[in-house]
C-alpha positions as CSV (number, residue, x, y, z in Angstrom):
1,M,-41.3,63.8,-1.5
2,G,-39.3,62.6,-4.6
3,N,-38.9,59.1,-5.7
4,K,-36.1,57.2,-3.9
5,M,-33.1,56.9,-6.2
6,N,-32.2,53.3,-7.2
7,Y,-29.3,52.2,-9.2
8,T,-28.2,49.4,-11.5
9,L,-24.7,48.1,-12.0
10,G,-23.3,47.3,-15.5
11,I,-20.1,45.2,-15.9
12,D,-18.3,44.9,-19.1
13,C,-15.5,42.4,-19.7
14,G,-13.7,42.9,-22.9
15,G,-10.5,41.6,-24.5
16,T,-8.6,44.6,-23.0
17,F,-10.3,46.0,-20.0
18,I,-12.9,45.1,-17.5
19,K,-15.2,47.9,-16.4
20,A,-18.1,48.6,-14.1
21,A,-20.4,51.6,-14.1
22,L,-23.2,52.4,-11.7
23,F,-26.3,54.1,-13.2
24,D,-29.1,56.0,-11.7
25,N,-32.8,55.8,-12.5
26,Q,-32.4,58.3,-15.5
27,G,-29.4,56.3,-17.0
28,N,-26.7,58.9,-15.7
29,I,-23.4,57.4,-14.7
30,K,-22.9,57.8,-10.9
31,A,-19.4,56.2,-10.8
32,L,-17.1,54.2,-13.1
33,H,-14.0,52.2,-12.7
34,R,-11.8,49.9,-15.0
35,E,-8.7,47.8,-14.9
36,N,-6.6,46.1,-17.6
37,V,-7.0,42.4,-17.9
38,S,-4.2,41.4,-20.2
39,V,-4.1,38.4,-22.6
40,I,-1.7,35.6,-21.7
41,S,0.2,34.6,-24.8
42,E,3.1,32.4,-23.7
43,T,2.9,30.1,-26.7
44,A,2.7,31.1,-30.4
45,G,-1.0,31.3,-31.3
46,Y,-2.3,31.1,-27.8
47,A,-4.6,33.8,-26.2
48,E,-5.5,32.8,-22.7
49,R,-6.8,34.3,-19.4
50,D,-6.4,33.2,-15.8
51,M,-10.0,32.7,-14.8
52,Q,-9.5,33.2,-11.0
53,Q,-7.5,36.3,-11.5
54,L,-10.3,37.6,-13.9
55,W,-12.9,37.1,-11.2
56,Q,-10.7,38.8,-8.7
57,V,-10.2,41.8,-10.9
58,C,-13.8,42.0,-11.7
59,A,-14.7,41.9,-8.1
60,E,-12.3,44.7,-7.3
61,V,-13.6,46.9,-10.2
62,V,-17.1,46.5,-8.7
63,R,-15.9,47.3,-5.3
64,Q,-14.0,50.4,-6.4
65,T,-17.1,51.6,-8.5
66,I,-19.4,51.3,-5.4
67,A,-16.9,52.9,-3.2
68,K,-16.4,55.9,-5.6
69,S,-20.1,56.5,-5.8
70,G,-20.9,56.6,-2.1
71,V,-24.1,54.6,-2.8
72,N,-25.6,52.2,-0.3
73,P,-25.3,48.7,-1.9
74,N,-28.9,48.1,-0.9
75,A,-29.9,50.8,-3.4
76,I,-28.4,48.8,-6.3
77,K,-31.3,46.8,-7.5
78,G,-29.7,44.8,-10.2
79,V,-26.6,43.7,-12.1
80,G,-25.9,43.0,-15.8
81,I,-22.8,41.9,-17.7
82,S,-21.7,42.3,-21.2
83,A,-18.6,40.5,-22.4
84,Q,-16.7,39.4,-25.4
85,G,-18.1,36.4,-27.2
86,K,-16.9,33.0,-28.2
87,G,-13.7,31.4,-26.6
88,A,-14.2,28.7,-23.9
89,F,-14.3,29.2,-20.1
90,L,-14.3,25.6,-18.8
91,L,-15.3,24.4,-15.4
92,D,-14.7,21.0,-14.0
93,Q,-17.3,18.8,-12.4
94,Q,-16.8,20.5,-9.0
95,N,-17.4,24.0,-10.8
96,Q,-13.8,25.0,-10.5
97,P,-11.9,26.6,-13.4
98,L,-10.4,23.8,-15.5
99,G,-7.2,25.5,-16.7
100,R,-7.0,28.9,-18.2
101,A,-9.8,30.4,-20.3
102,I,-9.1,30.2,-24.0
103,L,-10.1,33.4,-25.8
104,S,-11.7,34.0,-29.2
105,S,-8.4,35.4,-30.5
106,D,-6.7,32.0,-29.8
107,Q,-5.4,30.2,-32.9
108,R,-4.2,26.8,-31.6
109,S,-7.1,25.0,-33.4
110,L,-5.9,26.2,-36.8
111,A,-5.0,22.8,-38.3
112,I,-8.4,21.4,-37.1
113,V,-10.3,24.2,-38.7
114,K,-8.4,23.8,-41.9
115,Q,-9.3,20.1,-42.0
116,W,-12.9,21.0,-41.4
117,Q,-12.9,23.3,-44.3
118,A,-11.3,20.7,-46.5
119,D,-14.0,18.3,-45.5
120,G,-16.8,20.9,-46.3
121,I,-18.0,21.1,-42.5
122,P,-18.6,25.0,-42.6
123,E,-21.0,24.6,-45.5
124,K,-23.0,21.8,-43.5
125,L,-23.1,23.9,-40.4
126,Y,-24.1,27.2,-41.9
127,P,-27.7,26.5,-42.8
128,I,-28.2,25.4,-39.2
129,T,-26.0,27.7,-37.2
130,R,-25.8,30.9,-39.5
131,Q,-22.1,30.9,-38.3
132,T,-18.7,30.9,-40.0
133,L,-16.3,28.5,-38.5
134,W,-12.9,29.7,-37.3
135,T,-10.3,29.2,-34.5
136,G,-12.1,31.2,-31.8
137,H,-15.3,29.5,-31.8
138,P,-16.0,27.3,-28.7
139,V,-16.4,24.2,-30.9
140,S,-12.9,24.7,-32.4
141,I,-11.3,25.1,-29.0
142,L,-13.2,22.2,-27.5
143,R,-12.2,19.9,-30.4
144,W,-8.6,21.0,-29.8
145,V,-8.9,20.2,-26.1
146,Q,-10.6,16.8,-26.9
147,D,-7.7,15.8,-29.3
148,N,-4.7,17.3,-27.4
149,E,-5.7,17.2,-23.8
150,P,-8.1,14.4,-23.5
151,E,-7.8,14.2,-19.7
152,R,-8.8,17.9,-19.4
153,Y,-11.7,17.2,-21.9
154,A,-12.9,14.3,-19.8
155,Q,-13.1,16.5,-16.7
156,I,-15.3,19.2,-18.2
157,G,-18.3,19.9,-16.1
158,S,-19.6,23.1,-17.9
159,V,-18.8,25.0,-21.0
160,L,-19.2,28.8,-20.5
161,M,-18.3,32.0,-22.1
162,S,-16.9,35.1,-20.4
163,H,-20.1,36.7,-19.0
164,D,-21.5,33.3,-18.1
165,Y,-18.5,32.7,-16.0
166,L,-18.5,36.0,-14.2
167,R,-22.4,35.6,-13.7
168,F,-21.6,32.2,-12.1
169,C,-19.0,33.8,-9.8
170,L,-21.6,36.3,-8.6
171,T,-24.5,33.9,-8.3
172,G,-23.3,30.3,-8.2
173,E,-25.8,29.6,-10.9
174,L,-24.9,28.1,-14.4
175,F,-26.5,29.4,-17.5
176,A,-25.6,30.1,-21.1
177,E,-26.9,33.6,-22.2
178,E,-28.7,33.4,-25.5
179,T,-27.1,36.3,-27.6
180,N,-23.7,34.7,-26.9
181,I,-24.4,31.0,-27.0
182,S,-26.3,31.4,-30.3
183,E,-23.1,32.2,-32.0
184,S,-21.3,29.0,-30.7
185,N,-22.0,26.7,-33.5
186,L,-23.7,24.4,-31.1
187,Y,-27.1,26.3,-31.3
188,N,-29.7,25.8,-34.0
189,M,-30.7,29.2,-35.0
190,A,-34.2,28.1,-36.3
191,T,-35.3,26.0,-33.3
192,G,-33.4,28.1,-30.6
193,E,-32.0,24.9,-29.0
194,Y,-28.8,23.0,-28.8
195,D,-28.4,20.5,-31.7
196,Q,-26.8,17.1,-31.5
197,T,-26.4,17.1,-35.3
198,L,-23.9,19.9,-34.9
199,A,-21.8,18.1,-32.2
200,D,-21.8,15.1,-34.4
201,L,-20.6,17.0,-37.5
202,L,-17.8,18.5,-35.4
203,G,-16.8,15.2,-33.7
204,L,-17.4,16.5,-30.2
205,Q,-18.2,13.7,-27.7
206,N,-20.9,14.1,-25.0
207,I,-20.7,17.9,-25.2
208,L,-24.3,18.8,-25.1
209,E,-24.6,17.5,-21.6
210,K,-21.8,19.9,-20.6
211,L,-23.8,23.0,-21.8
212,P,-25.9,24.9,-19.3
213,P,-29.5,25.9,-19.8
214,V,-30.1,28.9,-22.1
215,I,-31.3,32.1,-20.5
216,K,-32.5,35.3,-22.0
217,P,-30.6,38.6,-21.7
218,N,-33.2,40.2,-19.2
219,Q,-34.0,37.0,-17.2
220,I,-32.9,36.9,-13.7
221,A,-30.1,34.2,-13.6
222,G,-29.6,34.3,-9.8
223,Y,-28.7,36.5,-6.9
224,V,-25.5,37.7,-5.4
225,T,-24.1,35.2,-3.0
226,E,-22.6,35.9,0.4
227,A,-19.1,35.0,-0.8
228,A,-19.4,37.3,-3.8
229,A,-20.9,40.1,-1.8
230,K,-17.8,40.1,0.6
231,L,-15.5,40.5,-2.5
232,T,-17.6,43.0,-4.5
233,G,-19.3,45.1,-1.9
234,L,-22.7,44.4,-3.4
235,A,-25.5,43.4,-1.1
236,V,-26.4,39.7,-0.7
237,G,-29.4,38.9,-2.7
238,T,-29.0,41.5,-5.5
239,P,-30.5,40.1,-8.6
240,V,-28.1,39.4,-11.6
241,V,-29.7,39.1,-15.2
242,G,-28.5,37.1,-18.1
243,G,-26.6,39.9,-19.6
244,L,-25.3,40.3,-23.3
245,F,-22.7,39.4,-25.8
246,D,-20.9,42.7,-26.2
247,V,-21.5,43.1,-29.9
248,V,-25.2,42.9,-29.1
249,S,-24.8,45.3,-26.2
250,T,-23.2,47.9,-28.4
251,A,-25.9,47.5,-31.1
252,R,-28.5,47.9,-28.4
253,C,-27.0,51.1,-27.0
254,A,-26.5,52.4,-30.4
255,D,-30.4,52.1,-30.8
256,L,-30.3,49.5,-33.6
257,D,-34.0,48.8,-33.9
258,D,-34.6,48.2,-37.6
259,E,-32.7,47.3,-40.8
260,S,-32.0,51.0,-41.8
261,K,-29.1,51.3,-39.3
262,L,-25.5,50.0,-38.9
263,N,-23.1,50.1,-35.9
264,A,-19.3,50.1,-36.1
265,V,-17.2,49.4,-33.1
266,L,-13.4,49.7,-32.7
267,G,-12.6,47.7,-29.5
268,T,-10.4,44.7,-29.1
269,W,-12.2,43.4,-32.3
270,S,-13.5,45.6,-35.2
271,V,-17.1,44.9,-35.6
272,V,-19.8,46.1,-38.0
273,S,-23.4,45.0,-37.2
274,G,-27.0,45.5,-38.2
275,I,-30.3,43.8,-37.3
276,T,-32.9,42.0,-39.3
277,D,-36.3,40.4,-38.9
278,N,-35.5,37.5,-41.3
279,I,-32.7,35.2,-42.3
280,D,-32.7,34.5,-46.0
281,P,-32.4,30.8,-46.2
282,T,-30.7,31.1,-49.6
283,Q,-27.9,33.3,-48.4
284,T,-24.5,31.7,-48.1
285,L,-21.3,32.5,-46.1
286,P,-19.9,34.7,-44.8
287,F,-22.5,36.8,-42.8
288,V,-22.8,35.8,-39.2
289,Y,-26.1,36.0,-37.3
290,G,-27.2,35.7,-33.6
291,R,-30.1,36.3,-31.5
292,Y,-30.9,39.9,-30.6
293,T,-32.4,41.5,-27.6
294,D,-35.8,41.9,-29.3
295,E,-37.8,38.7,-29.7
296,G,-37.8,37.6,-33.3
297,K,-34.9,39.7,-34.4
298,F,-31.3,38.7,-35.3
299,I,-28.2,40.6,-35.2
300,V,-26.0,40.2,-38.4
301,H,-22.4,41.3,-38.2
302,E,-18.8,41.0,-39.6
303,A,-15.8,41.0,-37.3
304,S,-12.1,40.5,-37.0
305,P,-9.5,40.6,-34.1
306,T,-7.6,43.5,-35.8
307,S,-8.3,46.4,-33.5
308,A,-7.3,47.5,-30.0
309,G,-5.8,44.1,-29.0
310,N,-2.9,44.9,-31.3
311,L,-2.4,48.3,-29.5
312,E,-2.5,46.6,-26.1
313,W,0.3,44.2,-27.4
314,F,2.6,47.1,-28.3
315,V,1.8,48.9,-24.9
316,K,2.7,45.8,-23.0
317,Q,5.8,45.0,-25.0
318,W,7.4,48.5,-24.9
319,K,5.8,49.7,-21.6
320,L,4.1,52.5,-23.4
321,D,1.5,55.0,-22.0
322,Y,-1.9,55.2,-23.5
323,A,-2.2,58.9,-23.0
324,E,1.3,59.5,-24.4
325,I,0.4,57.5,-27.5
326,N,-2.9,59.5,-28.0
327,Q,-0.9,62.7,-27.8
328,Q,1.6,61.7,-30.2
329,V,-1.0,60.6,-32.6
330,A,-2.9,63.9,-32.2
331,N,0.2,65.7,-33.1
332,L,0.8,63.9,-36.4
333,P,-0.8,65.4,-39.6
334,P,-3.1,63.0,-41.5
335,A,-1.3,60.3,-43.5
336,A,2.1,61.5,-42.2
337,S,3.8,58.1,-42.4
338,S,4.1,55.7,-45.3
339,V,4.6,52.7,-43.0
340,L,1.6,50.5,-42.5
341,F,1.0,48.0,-39.7
342,V,-0.8,44.8,-40.9
343,P,-2.9,44.1,-37.7
344,F,-3.0,40.2,-37.6
345,L,-1.2,39.6,-34.3
346,Y,-4.1,37.4,-33.4
347,G,-4.8,36.0,-36.9
348,S,-8.1,36.5,-38.7
349,N,-11.3,34.8,-39.1
350,A,-11.4,35.8,-42.7
351,G,-8.1,34.2,-43.8
352,L,-6.5,31.3,-41.7
353,G,-2.9,31.7,-40.9
354,M,-2.7,35.5,-41.5
355,Q,0.1,37.2,-39.6
356,A,1.1,40.7,-38.6
357,G,4.0,42.9,-39.7
358,F,5.0,46.3,-41.1
359,Y,4.8,47.3,-44.7
360,G,6.4,50.4,-46.3
361,L,9.7,50.4,-44.3
362,Q,12.5,52.3,-46.0
363,A,16.1,53.1,-45.3
364,H,15.3,56.6,-43.8
365,H,12.9,55.2,-41.2
366,S,14.0,54.8,-37.6
367,P,12.5,53.3,-34.5
């Protein structure tokens, strides 16, 4: 008799879609399902997500994937989540969502970041964190909440990022996954630990006690609870691992295992990444580093929110169809238009205050 077929479930929560896929022992996709998870932008510069709705959509995506596959949930031996990085998913002291999640494309902390830059804070942080400092970082968002919504800040029980939150919803356990939290500006890249010096430089009060324990990507973080099983169709007790920051996930899937390779991604963000064994202590801004899946290795990357999130905005505003857009683009000859779109709807981590618009419009153009 052949070996019994077992399966693993992967969940990916990006800035545009949340997806789930079921894989067999050989890595073949047994079933796949995805749903759109739109960004809420009711105020200029804001990019938010309803946390309870996100979990509900995630649970439904998992349920639909399992249903499509016809696989017995007991044959699913593990779950892993990759998700967009940075931003802030806050829970209160009863582990309930504390307002909406604030995403990495949010710009409300622009004035704070500009003041930090004027004060030379990024140059003080970089040798410790190997991070740039911009509006989407958890620290920038947390400082904005502290300064502008002090009652909300005082109620913070846990500071999570996207996949930490979804993993909590599945398991009831609170952890911060290493590849993501290592790029938070609260993590010392040399020691692999949270660092009070960083919180002090950023003026964040009592924040380290709100940060969950750090977990490795492949460590079991917990097991699917009865409540989560009812919503998702997963079996109670299914193991859930730490997961990955999606930039690291794409690099891992692209087989980046040494310094000779680069990986380019055009998703909600545009990202170019590589890996390295060492961080040059003399190197200055702007390269960003983070922990990689392989022990002792670091991911190094450059990114900006100038990719598919812009397309999603146009689709939402004009009720367009993705398939129709793709067909229209396919029918155009290369460089058919002189009109260029400057893709800074969600600003840029390279230049604060950058905005979107069209360039090259002339009298003969029409909508």
